[in-house]
N, C-alpha and C positions, 0 to 999 in steps of 0.2 A: 522860653518864648517861642511861639509857633507862628511862622510867617507863611502866608499863602498868596497865590495869584488866582484871581477868578475873573469871570466875564459876565457883564450885565448886557441884556438885550439892547442892541443899538448904541452901546456906550463903550465897547472895546474892553481891553484888559485893564484890571485894577489890582492893586496890592493891598494887603491888610494883615493885621495881627489877630490871633485868636485869644480871647480871654473869656473864661466862664462860658464856653460854647457860643460866643458871639464873635463875629468878625468886625473889627474896626477898620474902616475904609480910609487908607492914607491918601488915595488919589483924589478924594474930594477936597483935601487940604492943598495938595500940590500935584498938578497934572503930570509933572515929570516923574513922580514917585509911583509909577505903574509897574515896577519890576524890582526884584530883589537886587539886581545889579545896580540900579540907580540908588537904592538905599545904601548899598555898600560904598558907592562913590561919595555920597553925601556924608556918611559917617566918617569916612577917611578924611575928607576935606576939613571936617570939624575936629579931627583927632579924638574921636570918641568911639566907643564900641557900638555895634549894631543895637545891642540891648538898650544902651543909654539913649541913642538917637531915636529909636522907636518910642521909648518911654516919654521922651520930650514931646513927640507928636501927640501921643494920647493925652498928655497933661493939658494940652491946649483946649481939649473938649470940642464939642460940635462935630465930631466925626460920625458919619452915617454908620449904622450897624446892621448886620444881617445874621440870622441864625446859621450856624455852621452846618448842622446835620442836613437840611434840605439841599444845600449847595454840594454836599458830598455825594448825593445820589446821582444816578445816571442823568446826563444832561437832557434838557428839553428846550423847545423854542419859546417857552413861556416864562422861564425864570433864570436867574443867575446860576452859574455852575463853576466848579473848580476846574482849573487848567493846570498845566505843568507849573510847579511853584516858581519857576523862572526859566529863561532860555539860556542854557549853558553854552558858552562859546566853543568849548571843547569838552568831550567826555573821554576819560581814560579808564582802563580796567587793570586789575591786578589778578593774576592767576595762581592757582596752587597754593593758596594761603591756609587752607584747612586740609587735614589728613584725608577727609572724605573726598575732597576734590582730587587729591593726588591719586587715590585709588581708582576713581572714576576715569580719569584721563589715561591712566596706564591701561585700563581695560579697553578703552575705545581705540587707542592709537595703534598703528602698524609699526611705529618706530619705538620699540620698547626701551625703557630706561630713562628717557629724557625728562619725564615729569618727576621721577625720583630725584634726579640731579637738581632740578629747580627747587623742589621742596627743601632740600638739605643745603642748598647754596647760600652764600652770603647775599648775593644779589637776587632780588625778587623778579618775577616776571611782570613787566609793565608794558601794556600795549594800548594803542589808540583804539577807541571803541566807537565813538559817534560824534555827530554835530547835532545842534538843536533840531534841525530839519528831519533827522532820523529818529528823534525821541518822541514819546507820547506821554501824556499825563494821566491822571485818574480817569477811569472809565473809558479811555480811548483804546483802540485795538492794537495789541502787539501782533507781530506777523511771523508766519512760517515762510521761509524761502520757497520759491517754486521748484527748486532743484534739491530740496532736502526732504528726507523721509524720516529723520530722527532729530527733532527739535525739542528743546527743553527750556523751561525758565531757570534762571539762576538768581535766587533772592540774596541781596547783598546790602550791607550798610554802605552808604556813600557819604563822602565828605566834600565840602566846597572850600576852595582855596581863595583867600582874599589878598589884600595888600601884604607885601613883604612875605609872601608864601606862608601865611598863617591860616589855620583852619577856622572858618567863620560860621560854619553850619553843617548840619547832617540831614540826610533824607534817606528814603528807601530807593533802591535801584533794582531793576530786573534786567540782568545781562542775558537776554534771550540768545541762545546759541544753537547752531546746527552741529550737533555732535558727530553726525556721520561725515560731514565735510571736514571738520577739524581733525577727525581721526584718520582720514585717508592719508594726510601728509601734514606735518607741522607748518609747512609753508602756506597752507591754505587757511591759516588762522584768521586772516583778515576777512576772507569771504565767509567764514563761518560766523563772524562776529559783527560785521559792518554791512547793513542793508536797511531798507525801509522798515520802520517799526521794530527795530532790533533792541530798543532800550526804552524802558518805562521808568519814570521818576515821580516821586511825590509821596503822599499828597501835600505834605507841608515841609518847610525847612525849620529845623529845630536848632536853636542856638547852642553853642558848646556849654554855656553856663547851665542850661536846663538838662542837657543830656548827661552831664557828669562824666562818669567813666565810660568811654566807648568800648572798653573791653569787658563789659558786663551787661550786655543787652540780649534779651531773648529774641530769636527770630523764628517765625513759623511760616510755612508755605502750604497753602491748600489749593487743590485743583478740583473744580467741579465740572462734570460732563452731564449734560441734560439734567441739571439741578441735583445730581448725585455726587457726593464726595468720593473721589477716586484716589486722592493722594493727600496725605497730611503728615508733615514731618517738621521737627523742631531742631534748633541748635542754639548755641550761645556764642557771642563774639569772643568769649574767653578762650574758645578753642582755636582761635586764629594763631598761627605760628608767629606772625609779625604784627607789630603795633602800627597804628595809623601814622604815627610820627615817622616810623621807619619807611613806610610806603610813600609818605609825602616827601621825605628826603630824596628818595630815588627818582620820584616823578619829576622833581624840580631840578635835579642835578644836570647842569649844562643844558637845560631845557626851558626856555623862557615862555612859560605858559601864561595865557591871558587871565586877568582878574575874573573870578567866577568859574574857573575850571572845576568840573566835577570829576571825582575819582571813585570808582567802585572798588571795594576792598576784597572781593573774592567771595565764593559761596561755600557754605558747609552743609547745604541741603541739595541732594541730587536724587532725582527720581530713578527707579530701577532701570536697568539697561533695556528692558523690553517695553519701556514706556516712551511715547512721543505725543506731543501736543497735537490736537486736532482742531479743525474749524469748529467754532462754537463753544469751545472750552472757556472757562472763566478761571483766571489765576488770581489768587489773593495772597499778598505778602504782608505780614504784620511784624513790625519791630517795636519792641517795648519803648514807651515814651514818645515815639514818633507817630504811630497810627497804623493804618492799613491802606495798602495800595491795591486796587482791583482793576483788572484789565481783561476784556474778552479777547479771543484769539481768532484771527482770520488767516486764510491761505492766500498767498500772493499768486 
């Protein structure tokens, strides 16, 4: 089941589910159901899964429908368009979960050896990444810090935490990072990771039942510059050293996260060391079963 959030002209945010390339609008049935967080709360109150709760809404019939493909295009002032699939209260990240990421971090840092230790350690690297105000959705711009000359996208599988610290959904995340700032000193990690437009999520939330095994999903990242493909690399979540359950366990340990917290699981796709995003680039991240997240790049 794929759940989305979209906006209709003069009608605000709405939530819906995609079936057969059509979006069924929940908000027309209940105005309070304009976000995935509200759906989470309602399903928990009724002690049913998100899938069962949404299915019960669809079975009532009389839901307005919209074609998905036009909404997924770049937004205009004349029609509805996709937005972030929900507003996460907190976004956390996990680092050095792929061998490719370990090698990249060791190359960039002036403090050699620390990323080797993290990759081999029992405890994963877990860090605070963003709030909803710092995140963007499909077709919205991700940003390059004004003081960075080496910024890259980081395509990642992301999971959403519901009641009782259970994973209730998956989406695509782009952990945009200033590699030059992070490499100067490990203590600069927060400045390299947390700023305006530093994280993109979407385009949909996929329920765990439909994702199946999160350790067997293909991930691809493409970057276009002036409509020319300049980077294209793939990986698979099977190459992650740690499971999503392990990352969830450490995220929640002695850490009372709010319902709906989003967690990025790390990247296995890293552009070459001589590559940096530029104003006007287009980043496209595709994850099997979930879809494709596209974002233009701007310079702050």
